N, C-alpha and C positions, 0 to 999 in steps of 0.2 A: 418812845421807850427808848432810851441809851441805854446799850450792852458793854460794862466796864469789867474789864480782867484786871485782878491786882495779882501782881506777881512778887513774892517776899518770902524767902525760908523762915522770916520770923513771924509767927502765929499772931503774937501779940500786936505788930507792926500793922499787919494786914487789917486787923479788925479796929484798929486804931484808924488808920487810913479810910475805911469804909464808912466809919461813923462820921468824921469829919466833912467825909465826901457827900452824905447824904444830907448833912445838914446845911451845906452849901446850896446842891442843887435845889434843895426845898425852897430854899431863900430867893432862887433864880425862876422857882416855878416849874424844873425840869424832874422827871422821874425816871430812876434807872434799874437796872437789874445787874446784880454783883456776880462774879465768878472768881474764886480763890485759887492761886496756885502757889504751892509750896516751892517749887524750883521752875528755872527755866527749861528743862528738859520735860515735865510735866506739863507745862503751857505748851510747848511745840507740839507735843505727842497729842494733847487734846485738839489744838488747831487745825492740824492736818486733816482731822475728821470732820470738822466743824468748819469750815472756811467761810467768812464773811459772816460770821453768828458774833461776832464783837466789833463794836465802833471804837473801843479806846482802851488802851492798855498802860498801866502804871507800872513801869518796871523797877526793881530795886539794883541800883550800881554794885553792891558789894555781897551780891548771892557767890557761896562760895564754890558751887558745883559748876555753873555756868554761868557767867557774868551778865547784868542786864543788857551791857554794849552786844556781846555774843548774841543773846538771845534776842535782842531786837534785828541783828543783821540776818539771822535766819530767820526772823518774823517777815522780815522785806522779801525774801525768796518765794513765801507762801503767799502773800498777800500786800501788794504795795501799797494799797489804799487805807490800810489800818493804822490808826492815830496811836502815836505813842508820846509816853512821857516818862523820863528818869525821876528816880527817887535816891536821894543820897544823905548821909548824916552830915557831910564835911561841909562846913559853913563857909570855906574860902572856896568851894567848887565852881569854875567857869566853864559854863554850858556852851558847846559847839556844835551839839547836834551830833558829830562823829559820824557824819556821812550816811546817816539813816533817816534823816529827815524829821527827827523827834521834834514835839511841838515844844516844850518846854522841860522845866524840872521841879522839884519839890525839894524843901530841905525837910529830913524828919525830926520829931514827929511835926505834922504840918499844922499850922494853925488855919482857922477859919480864912483870916485875912490872908495867908499865902496861898490857900486852895482859890480863893474868890480873884486875888490877881492870876494866879495860872488860868482859871477858866475866863477871865476877861482878855488876857492875852491870846487865847487859843479858841476862843467864841466861835469865829467865822467856821473853823474845822469842827467843832462841836454842832454847830448847827447843821452844816452838811451833813454829819455822822446822824444827827436826829433826823435831819429830813430824809435819808436813805432808807432808816429805819421804819418811818412813817411810810413811805412810798412804797417799801415792802409789805406792809401791814394792809395797807390799801389795796395793792395789788391782789393780795390773798383775800380779802374779804369781796372783792369786788369781782373775782375771777378773772384777772386779765394778765396773771402773770406769764402767759404764753406770747403776750404782745411785747414787754418790757426789752427784749433783746431785739425788736425790730426796727427798721428806719421807720421813720414817719413817713416818709415819701413812698412807703412801699404800702402803707395802710389805706384802706378802703374808708370812704366818708364817716361811715357809721363807726368802725375802728377808732378813727380819729375823737369820734365823738365821746367815745367812752373813756380815753386817756385824758379828755379836757375834763370830764367830769372827774374822774380817779386824781387829779391835780391838785384839783380843790378840795376833794373829800381830804387827802392826805395832811392839809394845812389845819384840818379840826377846827372851822370856823365855829362861832356861836350863830351867825345869819347866813344861809346860803341863799343866794337869788339865782335863779335858773331861767334862762330865757331859750325858749322852744328845745327843752332838753331831748325830746323824741325825734326831732328832725335826724332823718338818715339812720335811723334805728330798726333794724328789722325787728319782728314781733317778741322773738324771744327774749331779744335787748331791752323791748320796752317793759316787759315783765320784770328783768333783772333791774333795770330802773327802778321802777314801783317800790321792789324788795329793797333796796337802797335808801331810798326814801323814807320808807318806813322805818329801816334801821337808824337813819338818822334822827328822825322823830321821837325814837324810843330814846336816844342819846339826850333828847332836851333841847333840840337844836330849833331856831327856827327857820321854817322853811317858806321862799315867794318863789313859785313859779309862773311864768307867763306863757301860756300855751293853748294852741287849737285844739289839737288832740287831748280829749277831756275823758275819754273812757278809762285810761287807766290810772287816774287819778280821784276816781269817784270813792274807792274804798280807802282812800291814805288822806283824803283832804279833811281840814276842820269847818273851812269856808271858802266859798265860790264867791269871788268879787265879780262883778261885771263893770268894764268901764267903757265910757261912751263919752266922745268928745275931751277927752283929758279928764273926765271928772269919774267916780265911782259912781253908780247909778243903780247899782243892786248889790245886796250881799246875803249870800243863802247859807243854810248849812246844805251838806249833800243831799239828804233827806227832802228838804224842802226845794231844792233844786231838780231833784228826781220829778217832782209832782208838776214842773212845769210843762205843759203839752208839747210834743215833740213838734209840732207845727208853730209855735209860738219860740221855740229855741231857734228853729231855722229862721224865722224872721228876724232875730236878733243876731244873726249871722254865727251862728255856735254849731259846732260839730257832733255827731253821735256821742251818747254818752255811755250806748251798749251795743257793743257791736254783734250781740248775737240777734238783734234785732233785723240787721242788713241784710236785703234778698235782692238778687239781681235785677236789676232795672228793666232789661229787655231780652229777648231771645238773641243769638248772635245770628249774624246775614247768613243767607243760604251758602251753600259751598261753591267755591268758582274756582276756575284754573289758578292755581298758585303763580305768583307774579314773582317773589324772591322765594329762592332755595339756597339753605346750606346744607353741604354735604360733608357729613364725615370731618369737622374742622377740629382742630386742636389749637390752643390757644395758650400762653404763658409769659413770664419774665424770666430772663438770663438762664434758659432752660430748664426752668422748673413750670410743669404743666398747671395750669389752672383749670380750664376745661378740655376734656378729651372726646374724640369721636362725636361731637355734636352735631346732629341733623334735624333741619325744619324746614316747615313750608309755610308761607303768608301771603294769602290770596288780597287782592284790592279790596279797600275797606276794613280790613281786620285791625283791631286795635289790640295789640298783646302786651298784657301785663309779663313783666321780666320781676320773678320773686325770689326768694332765698334769702339763707342766712348773709350776715354781714362778711364779705372775703368769699364770697361763693363764686362770684367770676361776672356779675352782671354788669358792673362799667366796664368791664374788660372787652364783653361780649356787644357791648352797645359802642365801643370804640372802634370794633372792628367791622361792625357794619357800617360804621360811617367811615372806613378806610383811614384809621387813624391809629389803627393797631394789626400789624402783620401776621398772617396766621402761620403756625409751623407745620401744618398739615392740612389738607382738604380745600375746599374752595366755594365761594360765594357766586350763585347765577342771578341775574335778572333777566326775566322773560326768555329763560333757558340758555343764556349768553353769559358764559364765566367774566367776572368783572374783576378789574386790577383793584387795587387801592387807589389808586387816582380816579378811576372811575367812579369809584363807591363815593369819593370826596366830593364829586362834582352832581351825585344825584341824591346824596343823604343831609340833612340838617341835624344839628345835634343842640339840645338845648341842656347846657353842663349844670352838673350839681352845684358848683359854686358858680352863678349865674354873674359873678363882677368878671368872670376873666374873658366875656364875650359882650361887654357892653362899651363901645368905642366914641358913638356920636356925642354931639354937644345939646342934644335935645332927644326927646322920646319919639317926635316923628319922625327926625333925621335918623334914628336908629334904624327904622324899619326899613329905609331906603339906601341903608349903608353898602356900600360896594356894588351898588346896582348901576348899570348904565342906564335903563329905561324902566324906572320902579314904577309900578302900578299904583298910583296914588289914591284909587278908589279902593283898590284892595286894601291898602294900609291902614285908610280910614274905618274900612269896616272891619276889620280885624281889631284897631283900637278901641271902636263904640263895641264889639262885642266882649271885651275884655275889662271894660270899664276905665280905660285909659285915655280916652279922646281928651277928655277934661285937662289931662296933665300933658299933652302934645308938645306943651314948649318947655315944659321942666326938663331941667339935667337928669339924666338916669342915675347918677349917684344920690341926688336928692330923694329917691324912691325908698317906700320900704322893702324889704325883703320880698313879700308876696307879690309886689307892683313890679319889680326885676323881674321875678321867675316869668309875669303874664307878657313883660313886654319882649323879654326872650323870646317866647312862644310866637307873640305876633309876628315879629323879624323872619322868624323860619316861615312861617307862614305866606310872608309876601314875597320871600325869595324863592318861593315855587316848587321846594324841593318835593320830591316823588316820596322818598323814604324819610319818614319824621322819628327821631329819637329824644326822647325827655328823659331826663335821668332825675329821678326824686322832683316831679314839679307839683308836688302839692304841700312842699316843704315851705312853711309860713304863710299858709293860704286857710283863712278864713272858709267858712261855709258859704257864702256867697261867691266868693273868688273860685272855691274849688267846682261849683255849679258853672259859673260862665265859662271856666276853661274846659269841663266835661262836656257842653254845648258847642265850644268852638271844636274840639277833638270828632265829636259826633259830625259836623259838618264837614270836616276835613275827610272822615270817613267815607261821608256822601259820595265826595269827590273823586273816590278811590285809591286816596293815600294810604300807603303801608305806614303803620304808626305801631311802635315799641315805647313801653312805659316803663321804666325801672321803678318800682315803687314797693313800699311796706305797707300802702294805705290801703285796707281791707274795704272801706267804706267807699272809697274813690273806685276802686276794682268795680265792687257791685254795681256802682252807677255807671261805668264808662266801659268798661272791657268786654271782648268777646271771647278771650281765651287767656290761659295763664301758663307759662311756661316757667318752673320751678325749678332753680339750678340746685345742684348741691356739689358743685365743684367736680372734683375727680370721680366722686361717688354716681353721677349721671344726672338725669333731670326728668322731671314730670310734663306732662301736657294735656291740661284740661279745659273743655269749654266752660264758660261761666254761665251755667244753667241752676234751675232749680234742683236737676239731678245730683248735679257734681257739688250741691254746697256742702255737705259732710266734709268731703274732701278738700273744699278751698279753706273751709275752717280750719282743718288741720294744716293746711300750709303755712296760714297767717296767724295760727295759734289764736283762735277765738275759742274761748272757752266761757 
């Protein structure tokens, strides 16, 4: 919706201009909301109270009290991005912009051909204004207005995912194709995504979603298509799909369709002396704290989920554990000894959220031994076989799927023999089979006494894999819960399973 101001002390001239603009904009398929002003002073007074609420203003050059040029100059001091067009009754008028960056001019009364000409000459700026209005509306509808003024480089992975969705939503396409849209999103953001898809559906849009996490789509999808070997081999309504037995769905490699049915897979291991200790740590960026006063302990063999909303500090804590982010207060101890960032880097392995940043070798097999002087080839083969990558050992990592890259990075961390392992969103892009293989690998590492942290929003994976959940809430503190049947109601609350 384009917001247009018409400023002329002649009411008839304003009405004629609005009528002509409406007809011309309709031809171009654009919609507009008009605001009429009878004087430059009136326009300026109104706009000082409503900065940014106009995209384009048509100013009469011959207004008596305050001319269009003087009005334009004062408007520029209020909003330098506002688009301006002058209107004049002088047929010999020579346009020069008058130093205010006006887009063009119109002769009064304007014909449709003249308006079309001006709109064509100013089309880029008009489309930019339309895009700005669409983005503002999309941000409001999607609840991300608080993100608009922030640097993309300061956003979490989940927050970037929201911006990517909003950028497509703002273009109002008739067909929307979403590839793993829930990856990196916390449970609340996934529920927001479900509502946004329902909104698009209500608007008559066609939506195609390629996804492994299925639970949030069951109430909004009309069809569930199953692809196998590049062909559609199954087509069900959600009701038909729900009737497929859970074991059969798992054999098909499909994830859970109702998270309320998930239960902790096994009791946590017996308590042992802590190997890792974090004492009263404060973490932040540019003197702005993200986490304050964080303390925790981890014993050998523990698999701890780092949960919480997007932007709560999960990735920041992960980088701190690995020596990639310096604390502004507190300390980390390993077996009772304080650890510097350099010592932590030598002890910890990180599988990043965007795994492409850490794949360097020319083959899958070479990636597992990259940078190692004496690689354990037997361990590398074991890890690749456990993660279903042995048959791909001669492939270049860049030719793998997203899920295969995740598994390869996990295998490389295992072969490097790190004592502390941190996985950032490890199930992003994984189907059921790959998730099970990763869970089995993590259990094997747990049995070897590794301390493992998983940044995850995946409740199904947490129930299957983790011994404990550390739920972060930024500067508001954290909750620390074992993954047991007794704590299941609290865990469902943390992951917004309803």
